KESELUM-731957 format. One record per atom (N, C-alpha, C): atom name; residue number from 1; residue in three letters; x, y, z. Coordinates in Angstrom, 2 decimals. Example, Ala and Ser with C-alpha at 12.3 -4.5 7.8 and 13.67 -1.06 7.14 Angstrom:
<site 'N'; 1; 'ALA'; <13.19; -5.69; 7.80>>,
<site 'CA'; 1; 'ALA'; <12.30; -4.50; 7.80>>,
<site 'C'; 1; 'ALA'; <13.20; -3.30; 7.80>>,
<site 'N'; 2; 'SER'; <12.85; -2.25; 7.08>>,
<site 'CA'; 2; 'SER'; <13.67; -1.06; 7.14>>,
<site 'C'; 2; 'SER'; <12.90; 0.03; 7.87>>,
//
This chain:
<site 'N'; 1; 'MET'; <20.10; -14.62; -30.02>>,
<site 'CA'; 1; 'MET'; <19.99; -15.53; -28.90>>,
<site 'C'; 1; 'MET'; <20.52; -14.90; -27.62>>,
<site 'N'; 2; 'ALA'; <21.63; -14.17; -27.74>>,
<site 'CA'; 2; 'ALA'; <22.22; -13.54; -26.56>>,
<site 'C'; 2; 'ALA'; <21.30; -12.46; -26.01>>,
<site 'N'; 3; 'LYS'; <20.61; -11.75; -26.91>>,
<site 'CA'; 3; 'LYS'; <19.69; -10.70; -26.45>>,
<site 'C'; 3; 'LYS'; <18.50; -11.32; -25.72>>,
<site 'N'; 4; 'ALA'; <18.01; -12.44; -26.21>>,
<site 'CA'; 4; 'ALA'; <16.89; -13.11; -25.55>>,
<site 'C'; 4; 'ALA'; <17.30; -13.63; -24.18>>,
<site 'N'; 5; 'SER'; <18.53; -14.15; -24.08>>,
<site 'CA'; 5; 'SER'; <19.03; -14.65; -22.80>>,
<site 'C'; 5; 'SER'; <19.18; -13.50; -21.81>>,
<site 'N'; 6; 'ARG'; <19.69; -12.37; -22.29>>,
<site 'CA'; 6; 'ARG'; <19.83; -11.21; -21.41>>,
<site 'C'; 6; 'ARG'; <18.48; -10.70; -20.95>>,
<site 'N'; 7; 'ALA'; <17.52; -10.67; -21.88>>,
<site 'CA'; 7; 'ALA'; <16.17; -10.21; -21.52>>,
<site 'C'; 7; 'ALA'; <15.54; -11.14; -20.48>>,
<site 'N'; 8; 'ALA'; <15.72; -12.45; -20.66>>,
<site 'CA'; 8; 'ALA'; <15.17; -13.40; -19.70>>,
<site 'C'; 8; 'ALA'; <15.85; -13.25; -18.34>>,
<site 'N'; 9; 'ALA'; <17.18; -13.08; -18.36>>,
<site 'CA'; 9; 'ALA'; <17.90; -12.89; -17.09>>,
<site 'C'; 9; 'ALA'; <17.46; -11.62; -16.40>>,
<site 'N'; 10; 'LEU'; <17.28; -10.55; -17.18>>,
<site 'CA'; 10; 'LEU'; <16.81; -9.29; -16.60>>,
<site 'C'; 10; 'LEU'; <15.41; -9.44; -16.03>>,
<site 'N'; 11; 'GLY'; <14.55; -10.16; -16.73>>,
<site 'CA'; 11; 'GLY'; <13.19; -10.39; -16.24>>,
<site 'C'; 11; 'GLY'; <13.18; -11.15; -14.92>>,
<site 'N'; 12; 'PHE'; <14.00; -12.21; -14.84>>,
<site 'CA'; 12; 'PHE'; <14.09; -12.96; -13.60>>,
<site 'C'; 12; 'PHE'; <14.69; -12.12; -12.48>>,
<site 'N'; 13; 'ALA'; <15.68; -11.30; -12.80>>,
<site 'CA'; 13; 'ALA'; <16.28; -10.44; -11.78>>,
<site 'C'; 13; 'ALA'; <15.27; -9.45; -11.24>>,
<site 'N'; 14; 'VAL'; <14.49; -8.84; -12.12>>,
<site 'CA'; 14; 'VAL'; <13.46; -7.89; -11.68>>,
<site 'C'; 14; 'VAL'; <12.44; -8.61; -10.82>>,
<site 'N'; 15; 'LEU'; <12.05; -9.81; -11.25>>,
<site 'CA'; 15; 'LEU'; <11.06; -10.58; -10.49>>,
<site 'C'; 15; 'LEU'; <11.56; -10.90; -9.09>>,
<site 'N'; 16; 'PHE'; <12.83; -11.32; -8.97>>,
<site 'CA'; 16; 'PHE'; <13.34; -11.73; -7.68>>,
<site 'C'; 16; 'PHE'; <13.85; -10.57; -6.83>>,
<site 'N'; 17; 'LEU'; <14.20; -9.45; -7.46>>,
<site 'CA'; 17; 'LEU'; <14.71; -8.32; -6.69>>,
<site 'C'; 17; 'LEU'; <13.63; -7.33; -6.28>>,
<site 'N'; 18; 'CYS'; <12.47; -7.41; -6.89>>,
<site 'CA'; 18; 'CYS'; <11.41; -6.53; -6.40>>,
<site 'C'; 18; 'CYS'; <10.97; -7.05; -5.04>>,
<site 'N'; 19; 'GLY'; <10.41; -6.20; -4.25>>,
<site 'CA'; 19; 'GLY'; <10.17; -6.52; -2.85>>,
<site 'C'; 19; 'GLY'; <9.20; -7.66; -2.60>>,
<site 'N'; 20; 'CYS'; <9.39; -8.28; -1.46>>,
<site 'CA'; 20; 'CYS'; <8.50; -9.36; -1.04>>,
<site 'C'; 20; 'CYS'; <7.08; -8.83; -0.86>>,
<site 'N'; 21; 'GLY'; <6.95; -7.59; -0.40>>,
<site 'CA'; 21; 'GLY'; <5.63; -7.01; -0.21>>,
<site 'C'; 21; 'GLY'; <4.87; -6.90; -1.52>>,
<site 'N'; 22; 'THR'; <5.57; -6.54; -2.60>>,
<site 'CA'; 22; 'THR'; <4.94; -6.45; -3.91>>,
<site 'C'; 22; 'THR'; <4.46; -7.82; -4.36>>,
<site 'N'; 23; 'ILE'; <5.29; -8.81; -4.19>>,
<site 'CA'; 23; 'ILE'; <4.92; -10.17; -4.59>>,
<site 'C'; 23; 'ILE'; <3.71; -10.63; -3.78>>,
<site 'N'; 24; 'ALA'; <3.69; -10.35; -2.49>>,
<site 'CA'; 24; 'ALA'; <2.54; -10.73; -1.64>>,
<site 'C'; 24; 'ALA'; <1.29; -9.98; -2.07>>,
<site 'N'; 25; 'ASN'; <1.43; -8.70; -2.43>>,
<site 'CA'; 25; 'ASN'; <0.29; -7.90; -2.88>>,
<site 'C'; 25; 'ASN'; <-0.31; -8.50; -4.14>>,
<site 'N'; 26; 'LEU'; <0.53; -8.83; -5.11>>,
<site 'CA'; 26; 'LEU'; <0.03; -9.38; -6.36>>,
<site 'C'; 26; 'LEU'; <-0.46; -10.81; -6.19>>,
<site 'N'; 27; 'GLU'; <0.19; -11.57; -5.34>>,
<site 'CA'; 27; 'GLU'; <-0.25; -12.95; -5.11>>,
<site 'C'; 27; 'GLU'; <-1.62; -12.97; -4.45>>,
<site 'N'; 28; 'THR'; <-1.82; -12.11; -3.47>>,
<site 'CA'; 28; 'THR'; <-3.12; -12.04; -2.80>>,
<site 'C'; 28; 'THR'; <-4.18; -11.57; -3.78>>,
<site 'N'; 29; 'GLY'; <-3.82; -10.59; -4.60>>,
<site 'CA'; 29; 'GLY'; <-4.78; -10.10; -5.59>>,
<site 'C'; 29; 'GLY'; <-5.17; -11.18; -6.58>>,
<site 'N'; 30; 'ALA'; <-4.21; -11.94; -7.06>>,
<site 'CA'; 30; 'ALA'; <-4.51; -13.00; -8.03>>,
<site 'C'; 30; 'ALA'; <-5.36; -14.09; -7.40>>,
<site 'N'; 31; 'ARG'; <-5.05; -14.42; -6.15>>,
<site 'CA'; 31; 'ARG'; <-5.78; -15.50; -5.47>>,
<site 'C'; 31; 'ARG'; <-7.22; -15.10; -5.16>>,
<site 'N'; 32; 'GLN'; <-7.46; -13.82; -4.93>>,
<site 'CA'; 32; 'GLN'; <-8.79; -13.36; -4.55>>,
<site 'C'; 32; 'GLN'; <-9.49; -12.61; -5.68>>,
<site 'N'; 33; 'GLY'; <-9.13; -12.90; -6.90>>,
<site 'CA'; 33; 'GLY'; <-9.79; -12.27; -8.03>>,
<site 'C'; 33; 'GLY'; <-9.38; -10.83; -8.24>>,
<site 'N'; 34; 'TRP'; <-8.20; -10.46; -7.82>>,
<site 'CA'; 34; 'TRP'; <-7.59; -9.13; -7.98>>,
<site 'C'; 34; 'TRP'; <-8.30; -8.03; -7.22>>,
<site 'N'; 35; 'LYS'; <-9.31; -8.34; -6.44>>,
<site 'CA'; 35; 'LYS'; <-10.02; -7.27; -5.75>>,
<site 'C'; 35; 'LYS'; <-9.24; -6.68; -4.58>>,
<site 'N'; 36; 'ASN'; <-8.20; -7.37; -4.11>>,
<site 'CA'; 36; 'ASN'; <-7.42; -6.86; -2.98>>,
<site 'C'; 36; 'ASN'; <-6.02; -6.41; -3.35>>,
<site 'N'; 37; 'ALA'; <-5.68; -6.36; -4.64>>,
<site 'CA'; 37; 'ALA'; <-4.38; -5.83; -5.05>>,
<site 'C'; 37; 'ALA'; <-4.44; -4.31; -4.95>>,
<site 'N'; 38; 'LEU'; <-3.55; -3.73; -4.18>>,
<site 'CA'; 38; 'LEU'; <-3.58; -2.30; -3.89>>,
<site 'C'; 38; 'LEU'; <-2.47; -1.55; -4.63>>,
<site 'N'; 39; 'VAL'; <-2.73; -0.29; -4.92>>,
<site 'CA'; 39; 'VAL'; <-1.68; 0.58; -5.46>>,
<site 'C'; 39; 'VAL'; <-0.66; 0.78; -4.35>>,
<site 'N'; 40; 'TYR'; <0.59; 0.52; -4.64>>,
<site 'CA'; 40; 'TYR'; <1.69; 0.53; -3.67>>,
<site 'C'; 40; 'TYR'; <1.36; -0.35; -2.47>>,
<site 'N'; 41; 'GLY'; <0.70; -1.47; -2.74>>,
<site 'CA'; 41; 'GLY'; <0.34; -2.42; -1.69>>,
<site 'C'; 41; 'GLY'; <1.53; -3.11; -1.05>>,
<site 'N'; 42; 'GLY'; <2.62; -3.27; -1.80>>,
<site 'CA'; 42; 'GLY'; <3.81; -3.90; -1.23>>,
<site 'C'; 42; 'GLY'; <4.44; -3.05; -0.15>>,
<site 'N'; 43; 'VAL'; <4.54; -1.74; -0.42>>,
<site 'CA'; 43; 'VAL'; <5.08; -0.83; 0.59>>,
<site 'C'; 43; 'VAL'; <4.16; -0.78; 1.80>>,
<site 'N'; 44; 'ARG'; <2.86; -0.74; 1.54>>,
<site 'CA'; 44; 'ARG'; <1.89; -0.73; 2.65>>,
<site 'C'; 44; 'ARG'; <2.05; -1.98; 3.52>>,
<site 'N'; 45; 'ARG'; <2.17; -3.14; 2.88>>,
<site 'CA'; 45; 'ARG'; <2.32; -4.39; 3.63>>,
<site 'C'; 45; 'ARG'; <3.59; -4.39; 4.46>>,
<site 'N'; 46; 'ASP'; <4.69; -3.90; 3.87>>,
<site 'CA'; 46; 'ASP'; <5.96; -3.87; 4.61>>,
<site 'C'; 46; 'ASP'; <5.86; -2.98; 5.84>>,
<site 'N'; 47; 'VAL'; <5.29; -1.79; 5.68>>,
<site 'CA'; 47; 'VAL'; <5.19; -0.86; 6.81>>,
<site 'C'; 47; 'VAL'; <4.26; -1.43; 7.88>>,
<site 'N'; 48; 'GLN'; <3.15; -2.01; 7.45>>,
<site 'CA'; 48; 'GLN'; <2.23; -2.61; 8.43>>,
<site 'C'; 48; 'GLN'; <2.88; -3.80; 9.14>>,
<site 'N'; 49; 'ALA'; <3.66; -4.60; 8.40>>,
<site 'CA'; 49; 'ALA'; <4.34; -5.75; 9.01>>,
<site 'C'; 49; 'ALA'; <5.35; -5.30; 10.04>>,
<site 'N'; 50; 'ALA'; <6.10; -4.24; 9.72>>,
<site 'CA'; 50; 'ALA'; <7.08; -3.73; 10.68>>,
<site 'C'; 50; 'ALA'; <6.38; -3.21; 11.93>>,
<site 'N'; 51; 'GLY'; <5.28; -2.52; 11.76>>,
<site 'CA'; 51; 'GLY'; <4.52; -2.01; 12.91>>,
<site 'C'; 51; 'GLY'; <3.98; -3.13; 13.78>>,
<site 'N'; 52; 'ARG'; <3.40; -4.15; 13.14>>,
<site 'CA'; 52; 'ARG'; <2.89; -5.29; 13.91>>,
<site 'C'; 52; 'ARG'; <4.02; -6.02; 14.62>>,
<site 'N'; 53; 'TRP'; <5.15; -6.14; 13.95>>,
<site 'CA'; 53; 'TRP'; <6.29; -6.84; 14.54>>,
<site 'C'; 53; 'TRP'; <6.76; -6.13; 15.79>>,
<site 'N'; 54; 'ILE'; <6.83; -4.81; 15.73>>,
<site 'CA'; 54; 'ILE'; <7.25; -4.03; 16.90>>,
<site 'C'; 54; 'ILE'; <6.20; -4.12; 18.00>>,
<site 'N'; 55; 'ASP'; <4.92; -3.98; 17.62>>,
<site 'CA'; 55; 'ASP'; <3.84; -4.01; 18.62>>,
<site 'C'; 55; 'ASP'; <3.76; -5.33; 19.37>>,
<site 'N'; 56; 'HIS'; <3.97; -6.43; 18.66>>,
<site 'CA'; 56; 'HIS'; <3.75; -7.74; 19.27>>,
<site 'C'; 56; 'HIS'; <5.02; -8.44; 19.74>>,
<site 'N'; 57; 'SER'; <6.19; -7.94; 19.36>>,
<site 'CA'; 57; 'SER'; <7.40; -8.67; 19.70>>,
<site 'C'; 57; 'SER'; <8.34; -7.91; 20.63>>,
<site 'N'; 58; 'TRP'; <8.13; -6.65; 20.81>>,
<site 'CA'; 58; 'TRP'; <9.03; -5.85; 21.65>>,
<site 'C'; 58; 'TRP'; <8.71; -6.12; 23.11>>,
<site 'N'; 59; 'THR'; <9.75; -6.35; 23.91>>,
<site 'CA'; 59; 'THR'; <9.54; -6.63; 25.33>>,
<site 'C'; 59; 'THR'; <10.07; -5.48; 26.17>>,
<site 'N'; 60; 'SER'; <9.54; -5.36; 27.37>>,
<site 'CA'; 60; 'SER'; <10.01; -4.32; 28.30>>,
<site 'C'; 60; 'SER'; <9.63; -4.70; 29.72>>,
<site 'N'; 61; 'GLY'; <10.21; -3.99; 30.66>>,
<site 'CA'; 61; 'GLY'; <9.88; -4.21; 32.07>>,
<site 'C'; 61; 'GLY'; <10.31; -5.57; 32.57>>,
<site 'N'; 62; 'GLU'; <9.40; -6.21; 33.31>>,
<site 'CA'; 62; 'GLU'; <9.70; -7.52; 33.87>>,
<site 'C'; 62; 'GLU'; <9.79; -8.60; 32.80>>,
<site 'N'; 63; 'ASN'; <9.18; -8.38; 31.66>>,
<site 'CA'; 63; 'ASN'; <9.17; -9.37; 30.59>>,
<site 'C'; 63; 'ASN'; <10.31; -9.17; 29.60>>,
<site 'N'; 64; 'LEU'; <11.33; -8.40; 29.98>>,
<site 'CA'; 64; 'LEU'; <12.42; -8.07; 29.09>>,
<site 'C'; 64; 'LEU'; <13.13; -9.33; 28.60>>,
<site 'N'; 65; 'ASP'; <13.23; -9.46; 27.28>>,
<site 'CA'; 65; 'ASP'; <13.92; -10.60; 26.66>>,
<site 'C'; 65; 'ASP'; <14.81; -10.03; 25.56>>,
<site 'N'; 66; 'ILE'; <16.10; -9.94; 25.87>>,
<site 'CA'; 66; 'ILE'; <17.06; -9.31; 24.96>>,
<site 'C'; 66; 'ILE'; <17.14; -10.08; 23.64>>,
<site 'N'; 67; 'VAL'; <17.10; -11.39; 23.68>>,
<site 'CA'; 67; 'VAL'; <17.19; -12.19; 22.46>>,
<site 'C'; 67; 'VAL'; <16.01; -11.89; 21.54>>,
<site 'N'; 68; 'GLN'; <14.82; -11.83; 22.12>>,
<site 'CA'; 68; 'GLN'; <13.64; -11.52; 21.32>>,
<site 'C'; 68; 'GLN'; <13.72; -10.11; 20.76>>,
<site 'N'; 69; 'ASP'; <14.21; -9.15; 21.56>>,
<site 'CA'; 69; 'ASP'; <14.33; -7.78; 21.07>>,
<site 'C'; 69; 'ASP'; <15.35; -7.65; 19.95>>,
<site 'N'; 70; 'VAL'; <16.46; -8.40; 20.04>>,
<site 'CA'; 70; 'VAL'; <17.45; -8.39; 18.95>>,
<site 'C'; 70; 'VAL'; <16.82; -8.99; 17.69>>,
<site 'N'; 71; 'GLY'; <16.06; -10.04; 17.85>>,
<site 'CA'; 71; 'GLY'; <15.34; -10.62; 16.71>>,
<site 'C'; 71; 'GLY'; <14.36; -9.65; 16.09>>,
<site 'N'; 72; 'THR'; <13.70; -8.87; 16.94>>,
<site 'CA'; 72; 'THR'; <12.76; -7.86; 16.43>>,
<site 'C'; 72; 'THR'; <13.51; -6.79; 15.64>>,
<site 'N'; 73; 'VAL'; <14.64; -6.34; 16.16>>,
<site 'CA'; 73; 'VAL'; <15.43; -5.32; 15.46>>,
<site 'C'; 73; 'VAL'; <15.92; -5.85; 14.12>>,
<site 'N'; 74; 'VAL'; <16.39; -7.08; 14.10>>,
<site 'CA'; 74; 'VAL'; <16.86; -7.68; 12.84>>,
<site 'C'; 74; 'VAL'; <15.70; -7.82; 11.85>>,
<site 'N'; 75; 'GLY'; <14.58; -8.30; 12.33>>,
<site 'CA'; 75; 'GLY'; <13.41; -8.47; 11.45>>,
<site 'C'; 75; 'GLY'; <12.92; -7.16; 10.88>>,
<site 'N'; 76; 'VAL'; <12.81; -6.15; 11.73>>,
<site 'CA'; 76; 'VAL'; <12.37; -4.83; 11.25>>,
<site 'C'; 76; 'VAL'; <13.41; -4.25; 10.29>>,
<site 'N'; 77; 'GLY'; <14.70; -4.52; 10.55>>,
<site 'CA'; 77; 'GLY'; <15.75; -4.07; 9.64>>,
<site 'C'; 77; 'GLY'; <15.61; -4.72; 8.27>>,
<site 'N'; 78; 'LEU'; <15.30; -6.01; 8.24>>,
<site 'CA'; 78; 'LEU'; <15.10; -6.69; 6.96>>,
<site 'C'; 78; 'LEU'; <13.89; -6.14; 6.22>>,
<site 'N'; 79; 'VAL'; <12.83; -5.86; 6.95>>,
<site 'CA'; 79; 'VAL'; <11.65; -5.25; 6.33>>,
<site 'C'; 79; 'VAL'; <12.02; -3.85; 5.82>>,
<site 'N'; 80; 'GLY'; <12.86; -3.13; 6.56>>,
<site 'CA'; 80; 'GLY'; <13.32; -1.82; 6.11>>,
<site 'C'; 80; 'GLY'; <14.12; -1.89; 4.83>>,
<site 'N'; 81; 'ILE'; <14.88; -2.95; 4.65>>,
<site 'CA'; 81; 'ILE'; <15.60; -3.15; 3.39>>,
<site 'C'; 81; 'ILE'; <14.61; -3.46; 2.26>>,
<site 'N'; 82; 'ASP'; <13.52; -4.15; 2.58>>,
<site 'CA'; 82; 'ASP'; <12.56; -4.54; 1.56>>,
<site 'C'; 82; 'ASP'; <11.68; -3.38; 1.10>>,
<site 'N'; 83; 'ILE'; <11.52; -2.35; 1.92>>,
<site 'CA'; 83; 'ILE'; <10.61; -1.25; 1.56>>,
<site 'C'; 83; 'ILE'; <11.03; -0.57; 0.25>>,
<site 'N'; 84; 'PRO'; <12.31; -0.17; 0.06>>,
<site 'CA'; 84; 'PRO'; <12.64; 0.44; -1.23>>,
<site 'C'; 84; 'PRO'; <12.52; -0.54; -2.41>>,
<site 'N'; 85; 'LEU'; <12.80; -1.81; -2.17>>,
<site 'CA'; 85; 'LEU'; <12.63; -2.79; -3.24>>,
<site 'C'; 85; 'LEU'; <11.16; -2.96; -3.59>>,
<site 'N'; 86; 'SER'; <10.31; -2.92; -2.58>>,
<site 'CA'; 86; 'SER'; <8.86; -2.97; -2.84>>,
<site 'C'; 86; 'SER'; <8.39; -1.72; -3.55>>,
<site 'N'; 87; 'ALA'; <8.99; -0.58; -3.23>>,
<site 'CA'; 87; 'ALA'; <8.61; 0.66; -3.94>>,
<site 'C'; 87; 'ALA'; <8.93; 0.54; -5.42>>,
<site 'N'; 88; 'VAL'; <10.08; -0.04; -5.75>>,
<site 'CA'; 88; 'VAL'; <10.43; -0.25; -7.16>>,
<site 'C'; 88; 'VAL'; <9.46; -1.24; -7.80>>,
<site 'N'; 89; 'GLY'; <9.22; -2.34; -7.13>>,
<site 'CA'; 89; 'GLY'; <8.29; -3.33; -7.66>>,
<site 'C'; 89; 'GLY'; <6.88; -2.79; -7.80>>,
<site 'N'; 90; 'ASP'; <6.43; -2.01; -6.82>>,
<site 'CA'; 90; 'ASP'; <5.09; -1.43; -6.90>>,
<site 'C'; 90; 'ASP'; <5.00; -0.42; -8.04>>,
<site 'N'; 91; 'THR'; <6.07; 0.34; -8.27>>,
<site 'CA'; 91; 'THR'; <6.07; 1.29; -9.38>>,
<site 'C'; 91; 'THR'; <5.99; 0.55; -10.71>>,
<site 'N'; 92; 'LEU'; <6.72; -0.55; -10.84>>,
<site 'CA'; 92; 'LEU'; <6.68; -1.33; -12.08>>,
<site 'C'; 92; 'LEU'; <5.32; -1.99; -12.30>>,
<site 'N'; 93; 'THR'; <4.57; -2.26; -11.24>>,
<site 'CA'; 93; 'THR'; <3.27; -2.91; -11.38>>,
<site 'C'; 93; 'THR'; <2.10; -1.93; -11.38>>,
<site 'N'; 94; 'LEU'; <2.37; -0.63; -11.43>>,
<site 'CA'; 94; 'LEU'; <1.28; 0.34; -11.48>>,
<site 'C'; 94; 'LEU'; <0.33; 0.11; -12.66>>,
<site 'N'; 95; 'PRO'; <0.82; -0.28; -13.86>>,
<site 'CA'; 95; 'PRO'; <-0.14; -0.54; -14.94>>,
<site 'C'; 95; 'PRO'; <-1.13; -1.66; -14.63>>,
<site 'N'; 96; 'VAL'; <-0.83; -2.48; -13.66>>,
<site 'CA'; 96; 'VAL'; <-1.76; -3.54; -13.25>>,
<site 'C'; 96; 'VAL'; <-2.64; -3.07; -12.09>>,
<site 'N'; 97; 'THR'; <-2.04; -2.44; -11.09>>,
<site 'CA'; 97; 'THR'; <-2.79; -2.13; -9.87>>,
<site 'C'; 97; 'THR'; <-3.68; -0.90; -9.99>>,
<site 'N'; 98; 'VAL'; <-3.31; 0.09; -10.80>>,
<site 'CA'; 98; 'VAL'; <-4.15; 1.29; -10.92>>,
<site 'C'; 98; 'VAL'; <-5.51; 0.96; -11.54>>,
<site 'N'; 99; 'PRO'; <-5.58; 0.24; -12.68>>,
<site 'CA'; 99; 'PRO'; <-6.91; -0.10; -13.19>>,
<site 'C'; 99; 'PRO'; <-7.73; -0.94; -12.22>>,
<site 'N'; 100; 'ILE'; <-7.06; -1.84; -11.50>>,
<site 'CA'; 100; 'ILE'; <-7.79; -2.65; -10.52>>,
<site 'C'; 100; 'ILE'; <-8.39; -1.76; -9.44>>,
<site 'N'; 101; 'ALA'; <-7.59; -0.80; -8.96>>,
<site 'CA'; 101; 'ALA'; <-8.08; 0.12; -7.92>>,
<site 'C'; 101; 'ALA'; <-9.23; 0.98; -8.44>>,
<site 'N'; 102; 'LEU'; <-9.13; 1.45; -9.66>>,
<site 'CA'; 102; 'LEU'; <-10.20; 2.27; -10.23>>,
<site 'C'; 102; 'LEU'; <-11.48; 1.47; -10.41>>,
<site 'N'; 103; 'ILE'; <-11.36; 0.25; -10.90>>,
<site 'CA'; 103; 'ILE'; <-12.55; -0.58; -11.11>>,
<site 'C'; 103; 'ILE'; <-13.18; -0.95; -9.78>>,
<site 'N'; 104; 'SER'; <-12.37; -1.37; -8.81>>,
<site 'CA'; 104; 'SER'; <-12.94; -1.78; -7.53>>,
<site 'C'; 104; 'SER'; <-13.51; -0.58; -6.78>>,
<site 'N'; 105; 'ASN'; <-12.90; 0.60; -6.93>>,
<site 'CA'; 105; 'ASN'; <-13.42; 1.79; -6.27>>,
<site 'C'; 105; 'ASN'; <-14.76; 2.20; -6.87>>,
<site 'N'; 106; 'SER'; <-14.91; 2.12; -8.19>>,
<site 'CA'; 106; 'SER'; <-16.18; 2.50; -8.80>>,
<site 'C'; 106; 'SER'; <-17.26; 1.48; -8.49>>,
<site 'N'; 107; 'ALA'; <-16.89; 0.21; -8.32>>,
<site 'CA'; 107; 'ALA'; <-17.87; -0.82; -7.99>>,
<site 'C'; 107; 'ALA'; <-18.34; -0.69; -6.54>>,
<site 'N'; 108; 'ASN'; <-17.46; -0.21; -5.66>>,
<site 'CA'; 108; 'ASN'; <-17.81; -0.11; -4.24>>,
<site 'C'; 108; 'ASN'; <-18.43; 1.22; -3.88>>,
<site 'N'; 109; 'ARG'; <-18.39; 2.18; -4.79>>,
<site 'CA'; 109; 'ARG'; <-18.90; 3.51; -4.49>>,
<site 'C'; 109; 'ARG'; <-20.42; 3.48; -4.43>>,
<site 'N'; 110; 'THR'; <-20.97; 4.03; -3.40>>,
<site 'CA'; 110; 'THR'; <-22.42; 4.13; -3.29>>,
<site 'C'; 110; 'THR'; <-22.86; 5.46; -3.86>>,
<site 'N'; 111; 'SER'; <-24.06; 5.47; -4.38>>,
<site 'CA'; 111; 'SER'; <-24.55; 6.72; -4.96>>,
<site 'C'; 111; 'SER'; <-25.14; 7.58; -3.86>>,
<site 'N'; 112; 'PHE'; <-24.80; 8.82; -3.91>>,
<site 'CA'; 112; 'PHE'; <-25.30; 9.78; -2.94>>,
<site 'C'; 112; 'PHE'; <-26.25; 10.73; -3.64>>,
<site 'N'; 113; 'ARG'; <-27.42; 10.92; -3.03>>,
<site 'CA'; 113; 'ARG'; <-28.36; 11.90; -3.57>>,
<site 'C'; 113; 'ARG'; <-28.27; 13.15; -2.74>>,
<site 'N'; 114; 'ARG'; <-28.35; 14.23; -3.41>>,
<site 'CA'; 114; 'ARG'; <-28.30; 15.51; -2.70>>,
<site 'C'; 114; 'ARG'; <-29.66; 15.76; -2.07>>,
<site 'N'; 115; 'ASN'; <-29.67; 16.04; -0.79>>,
<site 'CA'; 115; 'ASN'; <-30.89; 16.30; -0.06>>,
<site 'C'; 115; 'ASN'; <-31.13; 17.81; -0.09>>,
<site 'N'; 116; 'THR'; <-32.05; 18.24; -0.93>>,
<site 'CA'; 116; 'THR'; <-32.29; 19.67; -1.08>>,
<site 'C'; 116; 'THR'; <-33.21; 20.21; 0.00>>,
<site 'N'; 117; 'ALA'; <-33.90; 19.32; 0.71>>,
<site 'CA'; 117; 'ALA'; <-34.81; 19.80; 1.76>>,
<site 'C'; 117; 'ALA'; <-34.03; 20.40; 2.93>>,
<site 'N'; 118; 'SER'; <-32.83; 19.93; 3.17>>,
<site 'CA'; 118; 'SER'; <-32.08; 20.44; 4.31>>,
<site 'C'; 118; 'SER'; <-30.91; 21.31; 3.85>>,
<site 'N'; 119; 'ALA'; <-31.08; 21.96; 2.72>>,
<site 'CA'; 119; 'ALA'; <-30.01; 22.83; 2.22>>,
<site 'C'; 119; 'ALA'; <-29.86; 24.03; 3.16>>,
<site 'N'; 120; 'PRO'; <-28.66; 24.54; 3.33>>,
<site 'CA'; 120; 'PRO'; <-28.47; 25.69; 4.21>>,
<site 'C'; 120; 'PRO'; <-29.14; 26.92; 3.63>>,
<site 'N'; 121; 'PRO'; <-29.59; 27.82; 4.51>>,
<site 'CA'; 121; 'PRO'; <-30.28; 29.02; 4.02>>,
<site 'C'; 121; 'PRO'; <-29.30; 29.90; 3.24>>,
<site 'N'; 122; 'ALA'; <-29.89; 30.64; 2.31>>,
<site 'CA'; 122; 'ALA'; <-29.07; 31.56; 1.52>>,
<site 'C'; 122; 'ALA'; <-28.57; 32.69; 2.42>>,
<site 'N'; 123; 'PRO'; <-27.39; 33.22; 2.15>>,
<site 'CA'; 123; 'PRO'; <-26.88; 34.32; 2.98>>,
<site 'C'; 123; 'PRO'; <-27.74; 35.57; 2.82>>,
<site 'N'; 124; 'ALA'; <-27.86; 36.32; 3.92>>,
<site 'CA'; 124; 'ALA'; <-28.65; 37.55; 3.90>>,
<site 'C'; 124; 'ALA'; <-27.95; 38.58; 3.03>>,
<site 'N'; 125; 'ALA'; <-28.77; 39.42; 2.42>>,
<site 'CA'; 125; 'ALA'; <-28.22; 40.46; 1.55>>,
<site 'C'; 125; 'ALA'; <-27.48; 41.48; 2.43>>,
<site 'N'; 126; 'VAL'; <-26.33; 41.88; 1.98>>,
<site 'CA'; 126; 'VAL'; <-25.53; 42.87; 2.69>>,
<site 'C'; 126; 'VAL'; <-25.89; 44.23; 2.16>>,
<site 'N'; 127; 'PRO'; <-26.29; 45.17; 3.06>>,
<site 'CA'; 127; 'PRO'; <-26.66; 46.51; 2.55>>,
<site 'C'; 127; 'PRO'; <-25.41; 47.20; 2.00>>,
<site 'N'; 128; 'VAL'; <-25.62; 47.92; 0.92>>,
<site 'CA'; 128; 'VAL'; <-24.55; 48.66; 0.27>>,
<site 'C'; 128; 'VAL'; <-24.70; 50.13; 0.63>>,
<site 'N'; 129; 'ASN'; <-23.63; 50.75; 1.07>>,
<site 'CA'; 129; 'ASN'; <-23.69; 52.18; 1.40>>,
<site 'C'; 129; 'ASN'; <-23.69; 52.97; 0.10>>,
<site 'N'; 130; 'GLU'; <-24.74; 53.75; -0.08>>,
<site 'CA'; 130; 'GLU'; <-24.79; 54.59; -1.26>>,
<site 'C'; 130; 'GLU'; <-24.40; 56.00; -0.86>>,
<site 'N'; 131; 'LYS'; <-23.58; 56.64; -1.64>>,
<site 'CA'; 131; 'LYS'; <-23.13; 58.00; -1.33>>,
<site 'C'; 131; 'LYS'; <-23.79; 59.00; -2.19>>,
//
C-alpha cells in the first residue's frame, strides 16, 4: 500500500511539476485530435510566449510605463523558470509526441516526381595527359 501511495504521489508530482508549456502542448493536441502536439512543443510555446510578451508589452520613449515593464520582466522571468520544467516534461512525453509527429509528417508530405526533362547536363570529359 505504501508503494502504491508513493507511486501515486510521484505521478502527481511529475504531472504538476512538468512545465505549463508541456501541459498546453498536450492539451491542445488532445483537443484537436493530436495533430498539433509537437515534439518539444512545451519549450517552443514558452519561448514563443516570452517573445510575444516582450514584443507586445515592452514600452519605450514617450509611452514609457515602468509598472508595465516590471510586469513584463516578472512575466518573462516566470516563463524562463518554466522552460527547464517544460524541457523535462517534453522529454517524458517523447513516446507520445514523436509518433504523432511522424504520422502527421508522413500524412502532410506531398509526393515529388523527379523531372528528368530538365536534368542538368553531364559534365564534359576532362582530357587526360598521356605521357
